N, C-alpha and C positions, 0 to 999 in steps of 0.2 A: 600472390604468397601462399595464402590461406589453403586455396583450393590445389597447389601443387604439393606444401606436406601433407594434405589430407590423400591426395593419389598416392604419393611414393611413401606411406608409412607401413605398410608390409616388409617394404625391405629391411626395417631396423631390425627383423628375425632372422636370426643365423640361417635358421634349415631353409626359409622361402629364399633369403637372398640366393645362396647355393643352387636350391632347385631353378630359381628366375635363370640367372648365369647358364647354366649346362641346358635348358629348354631352349632358352633364346637361341643358343648355335644351332640347335637342333632343327629349329622352324625354319630357320632360313635353309639347310639342307633338306626337308623335306619340300618345299617349294620349289628350290632347284629340280628336284627329281622331277618333281608333279608336271613340273612345263615341260621338261625334256621327255618325259614319257607318254604327254600328249602328242608333243612334235612328231616325236620317232613314229608313234603310231598311226600319223595323216600321213607320214611321209613314206610307210610301207604300205599302206592301204588307199590312200587320196580318198577316203572316205569318211562323210560328218558320220555317218552312223554310227562308223569305227568307232567315233569318239564319244560317242555316247554310251555304246557298247561296254567300251574301255571303263566309263566312271559306274556302269551299271554293277560292274563284276569289283570293282574296286570297291565300292560302299555298301553293297550290298550284305557283307558280313556285319557292316552294323545296325542294320536295319533287325539281322536275324540274333545277333550276340549279345546286346547291348542288353536285353534286360537280366540275361545270364551273366556279363558284366556285374552290373550295378548288384546283382544281389550277391556275388562273390566278394565286392568290394565292401558291402555291407558285414560280413563274415570272415575275413581274412585278414592278413598282414600286408597293408596296402603298401607299404616300402618295398616290400619284397615282390608283390606283381606288379608294382611299378617298373624295379629293374630288371625281372626278368622278361617285359616288355619292349624296352628298350632294346635289349641285348638282341633279342630274334630280331627285332625292326632292322639293327644294324645288319645281320646275318643276311635279310633280306636285299638290302641295298648292295650288299658283296657280291650277291648272285646275279643281281642285274648287272652288274660292271663287267665280269666274265662273260657273260653273256654275249654284252655287247663289243666287248675287246676283241673276242674269237670268231664275232660277225655269226655267230648262231641264232642271233636274236631274233624271234619271228612275234605277230600280233599274238599269237594264244600265249606264248612265255608271258608276254605284257598283263594280260587277263588274268593269268592265274597267279605271278605274282602279286597283282593288283588286290588280287585276293585277299593273300595271304596278309599284306600289308592291312587289308582292313579288317580283319579277323583282329589283328594285332592293336591298331589302332582301337576300333570297339573299347579292348579292356582298358589299354590306356586313359582314353577319356572317362570313362565309367570311374575308373580309380582315382582320376586327377579331382574330380568332381569333390570326393571327398575328404582325398589326402590335403587337400590345401587346408582343412581344420587341422592335422596335424603337425602342419608348418610353422603355424601363428599360434602366439602363446596368448593372445587376447583377441577375442571373439570379435568386437567391436572391429578388427582391422580384415574381416573376412572379405568384405566388398572392395578395400582395397586390393587384397589378394586376388580377386576373382576378375578383377579390372584389368591390373597389371598383366596378369596371365594373357587376358584375352590382348592387351596392348602388344606384349610380346609375339603371339602367334600372328598378329595384322604387320608387325616389324618383318616379322620373316615373308609374309604376301609380299612388302614393299621390296623387301632386298633380296629376296630369292628369285623371283622372275627376272629380273635386271642380269642378275647375275647369269642364270640360266640362259638368258640371250646372250650375252656375250660370248660365255662355253661355247655353244651349238654352233655360231658363227665361225668361232676360232680356232674349233677342237673338238667339236660333236659331243653326242650325248652320255659317251660313256665316262667322262670326266666328270659329268654333271651329277651321274649316278656315283661316282669315286666320292665325290663333293658330300653328297648325303653321307658314305658310309663312315667317312671320317669324324662328321660331327657327332655320330652316337659314341665316339670316346671321351667326348666332352660330358655330355648328358649321363653316361654311366659313371665315369667318375663324380659327377657332382652328387648322384644318388648315395653313391657310395660313403661319399663327406655326411651326408645328412643321418641326425640321430636324433630318432624320436622315441617318444614311450611306447613298451609293449601295448598292443591292444587288449583291453579287457573281452573276455569271449561275451559275443552277441546273449543279450538275453532273449531273446526270440529265432532261437537256432532254426526249428523248424524243417521243413522240407523245401527242396526249391519251387517245387510247383505252389505249396501253402505261403511261401514268401514272397513269391511274384505274384500272384494272385491279391495278397494283402496291399503290394504296393501300385498294381492298376489300380486296384478300388478306390485306392486314397484318390489316385491323382482322377479320377474319373468324377468321383464324389464331391470333389471339391471346383465350384464353377472358376473359382479364377485362373486355378492351376487347368483346368480342363481347357478353355479358351486362350491362355497361354500356351499351349503346346500345340492346338489347332494352327494359331498364328503362327507360328515357328515351322509347321509341315508345309504351310500354305507358300511360305518363302521359299522353302527349300525346293520345294518340286515346281516354283514358278520362276523363281530367280537366279538361284544358282547354277543353273544347266547353263548360262553365258558362260560361264570360265570355260566349262569344257566344249562349246561351240565353237570359243575362241579362234584355236589353230585353222579353223576351217573359214572362219568369218575374215581371218585377216587374209588368209590365201587367194579366197574369192573375190570381196567385194574390195580389198585393198592392194592387192598383187604384194603383200607385204612378206616380209621374212623373218626369221626367228627374233634378232633383234627389235622389229615392231612388235610382236608377239609379246614378248619380257617387257618393253615398255610399257602397256598398255594393262598388262598383269599388275605393271607393278603402280600404276598410277591407281587402280583400283584396290591395291592393299593400302595405298596412302590413304585416301578416303576411309577405308576401315579403321588405319592408325589415328587417328585424327576423331574417329567418332569414339575411338577406346578410350584416347587422352581424354577427353570431354567428358565420359561416364565415371572414368577412375576419380576425375577431382571430386566426383558427389560424394559426400560423408554415407549416403544411405539409399534406401530404394524408393522413398519419396517421389511422386512425377513422374514417374517412369513410363506409367499407361501414356500418359501423353506423346513422351518420346517414342515409345514404339509405336505408336498408330501415326505418328509423322514420320518416322521412318520408313513405313511399307507405302506409304504413300510417295517419299523420294525414290524408292526403289522401284516400285511401279512403272511412274512416269518415267525416270531415269532411264530406265531399261528400254522404254516404246521409245524414247527421243534418240537411244543410239541404234535401236533397229534402224533408221531411215537416217541417219549419219552417212553422206558420202566420201568424208574425207578424215583420215586419221585425227588431223588437230580439230577437229570437229566433236568427234568422239571421246578426244581426253578429259576433258572437262564432265560429260558424261558419266564415263566409267567411274570417276571419282565420287560422283554421288551415287550411284549404285552399289559401291563398294560400302560407301558408309551408312547407305541404306541397310544392306546387309548385316553390317556389325551393328547397329543401332537396333535391330532387331533382335538379334540371336543375345546378344549381350544384358539388356534390359529382362527378358524373359529368366537366362539364367540368375540376376539377382534378385527378382523379384522372390521365384521361386526357392532359391537360396534363406530367401527373409520370413516363406511360409510353411517351409516342409519340418518336418520332426526329424529330429536329428536320429533315432532309431529305422528309419526308414528313407536316409536321404540318397544313399547309394542308389537304392532302384528307383526314385521317383525321379532325380537326376540324371539315370541314363536313358529316361524316357524323353529328355531334351534332345541326347545325342542322338538316339535314334530316330525321332523323326524330322532332326535338322540332316543329318550326314546318313541315316538308313533310307530314310523314304526317297532323298536325294536322286538314287539309283533310277528309279521310277520316270521320274522327272527327265532325269539325262536322257533316259530310253525315249520316252515318249517328245523330247524335243530333238532327239538324234533321228528319228524315224521322220517327224514332221519337216525340219530341215533337209531332210533327204529329199521329200516329196518338194515340197515348194522353198526351198533354200531358205539360208541360217536368218536372213534379215525379216521374214515375214514369220518364222517361228518364235523368234526374240521378241517383234511386237506383239503377238498374241499373248505371251506369256506375262509380258509386262500392262498390259490392258487388263487383265486377271486380277494380277496382283494390286492395282490400285483399287478393283473392286473390292478385293477383300480386306483392302484398308476401310472403305465404307461398314462393311462389318461390324467390323471390329469398333467403330463408331459406336454404333449401335449398342451395344453390350457394354460398355465401359463402366455405365452407371450402374447396373448390378456389380460387377468386377468389385470397384471400389467400396462398394456397401458393404460386401461379402468378405473384404481384405481386413474392414475398419477394425475389428476386435482385435485382429493381431498386431495391427498396426499401434495401435493406442496402447496394447498389452506392453510392445517393444517402447513405448517411448518414441519413436520416430517420429520426426518434424521434417516439414518441406525445406529443401537447403534455402 
């Protein structure tokens, strides 16, 4: 019971409760659209490489724009930035609906609109990292807010693909895009209902270039933060491409349909949801390095085993492990970094985690798509899984120094192991 009360304590704050409700619906719509876009791209091209290309163009803006978005979130009104990003994302979904209903949709449309969405997501995620501080009244509830936000996202990954699979079979991708567009009504309404105090002007206004350099230098010179970001980038490049290759894997290996695709992606989301609930019940960042290391092993070996599974029912528990491993990598990194980072650099440094997880992902997707085109999706995923497991061994070798350099901050904040 105590773990449950710790996990949900952020919901006692009015502003965060509104944010949680609106974003929860939006996350479901987002994943409905993502699954439908991947399946539609594969239907139009019959190419695994095109799936990697779609993911590349969809996530490349996150790599390029996250530092700018992080600097912006340190200096501008975060509520207005969040509201603008959500309105524009809703318009992007409406354009997809119109193009699909009229039969004009082409692969290049999916790539261009995916790039636009990626640019807006870069802004949204960078702002969200710092906006959470504006939504809660007690700083001790920040870990709960971060974990619940991740739980909300993973619940969307669980529910969204299942809905997408059913809609793709029954009525086609246009309805999937329409569901996403409608979800933004809820999220825009929730942000309008939020009341936050005006942000004071930044004490270190400076130029964008100087501010960006300060954020990069701060992250690079911190040994724990640097290694956390490297771990995040490795998991992004090596493991997350399995989601974008899944349509080709389902079609080629299992001879499956959109329903099977939605089910497997939903199971991965279920594993991630379980991980986020477990982490939400932890009161602070103590002990999370162990969780991170175990998660990288789980993600790598789970992906390796999944690559050689011959039946969907064999793959089902494995994608749960992979989803759990990816979430239990990303969320501990965020929780530890939120604990270590100074408030005046929070937006810029936290945007680096967005850049290295979602932004570096395009490189992994493009590489995985190319390798899958040459040797098949099975061997491409197996190679990535083995490399991720090797990366976990590297992290194990640097944990002791990371703990030693984190100890002064941990002791100053009075953090104790749960």
